[in-house]
C-alpha positions in Angstrom: -46.0 130.2 -0.5 -44.6 133.4 -1.6 -41.3 133.2 -3.4 -38.5 135.9 -2.7 -35.3 136.2 -4.8 -32.3 137.4 -2.9 -29.5 138.9 -4.9 -26.3 139.6 -3.0 -22.6 138.9 -3.8 -21.8 138.2 -0.1 -22.4 134.4 0.6 -22.9 135.0 4.2 -25.8 137.7 3.6 -27.5 135.1 1.3 -27.3 132.5 3.9 -28.6 134.6 6.6 -31.5 136.0 4.4 -32.3 132.4 3.2 -32.4 131.1 6.9 -34.3 134.2 8.3 -36.9 134.6 5.4 -37.4 130.8 5.3 -38.3 130.6 8.8 -40.8 133.4 8.2 -42.6 131.1 5.7 -41.1 132.2 2.4 -39.7 130.1 -0.4 -36.2 131.8 -0.8 -34.2 131.6 -4.1 -30.7 133.0 -4.2 -28.6 134.8 -6.8 -24.9 135.9 -6.4 -24.8 138.5 -9.2 -26.7 140.3 -11.6 -26.7 138.0 -14.5 -27.9 135.0 -12.3 -30.7 137.3 -10.9 -31.9 138.0 -14.1 -32.0 134.3 -15.2 -33.8 133.6 -11.7 -36.4 136.1 -12.6 -37.3 134.1 -15.6 -36.9 130.7 -14.1 -38.6 131.0 -10.6 -41.0 133.9 -11.2 -40.5 135.3 -7.7 -43.2 137.5 -5.8 -40.5 139.9 -4.7 -36.8 140.8 -5.1 -34.4 141.8 -2.3 -31.5 143.3 -4.4 -28.1 144.5 -3.2 -26.6 147.4 -5.2 -22.9 147.1 -4.9 -21.9 144.0 -6.7 -19.1 143.1 -9.2 -20.0 143.2 -12.9 -23.6 144.3 -13.2 -24.6 146.6 -10.3 -28.0 146.4 -8.6 -29.3 149.6 -10.4 -28.6 147.8 -13.7 -30.2 144.6 -12.5 -33.2 146.8 -11.4 -33.6 148.1 -14.9 -33.4 144.5 -16.4 -35.9 143.3 -13.9 -38.3 146.2 -14.6 -38.0 145.6 -18.3 -39.1 141.9 -17.8 -41.8 142.7 -15.2 -42.5 146.3 -14.0 -45.1 144.8 -11.5 -42.4 142.8 -9.6 -41.7 144.5 -6.2 -38.0 145.2 -5.7 -36.4 146.2 -2.4 -32.9 147.8 -2.8 -30.9 146.5 0.2 -27.5 148.1 0.5 -24.9 149.1 3.2 -24.6 152.6 1.4 -27.1 155.2 2.0 -25.8 157.4 -0.9 -27.5 155.5 -3.5 -30.9 156.9 -2.4 -30.1 160.0 -4.3 -29.7 158.0 -7.6 -32.6 158.6 -9.8 -32.8 155.0 -10.9 -33.1 153.7 -7.3 -36.4 155.6 -7.1 -37.9 153.0 -9.4 -37.6 150.4 -6.6 -40.4 149.8 -4.1 -38.2 150.3 -1.2 -34.7 151.3 -0.1 -33.4 149.6 3.0 -30.0 150.1 4.7 -28.4 146.6 5.6 -28.7 145.7 9.2 -28.0 142.6 11.2 -31.6 143.3 12.5 -33.9 142.1 9.7 -37.0 143.4 11.3 -37.3 146.5 9.0 -36.7 144.3 5.9 -39.1 141.7 7.0 -41.9 144.3 7.8 -41.3 145.9 4.3 -41.5 142.5 2.6 -44.9 141.8 4.4 -46.2 145.3 3.4 -45.2 144.8 -0.2 -46.6 141.4 -0.4 -49.8 142.7 1.3 -49.7 139.9 4.0 
């Protein structure tokens, strides 16, 4: 079973993704901020990370840098409500950039593609 780390400061988003991705057959690990996300990367060795960008403290771009420093082969999907970050040079280091939606079909399809399922 593949493990997905979901990083988002919004509790309801984490719960929704945990439910939806769990029902799709993934083991889901949650983190509410950047510091916790980096610890979870070490602790649970995820197969993929779904990462919010706008979070208090360490933002998603900073977390992405930390993740890539630990494991540059770990696929990361930047998942945000803001399209403006697509122009940020560092966001190009992510494997995908998806705008948040209540319809998770695009996110699920990208996860399948990146995990080559």
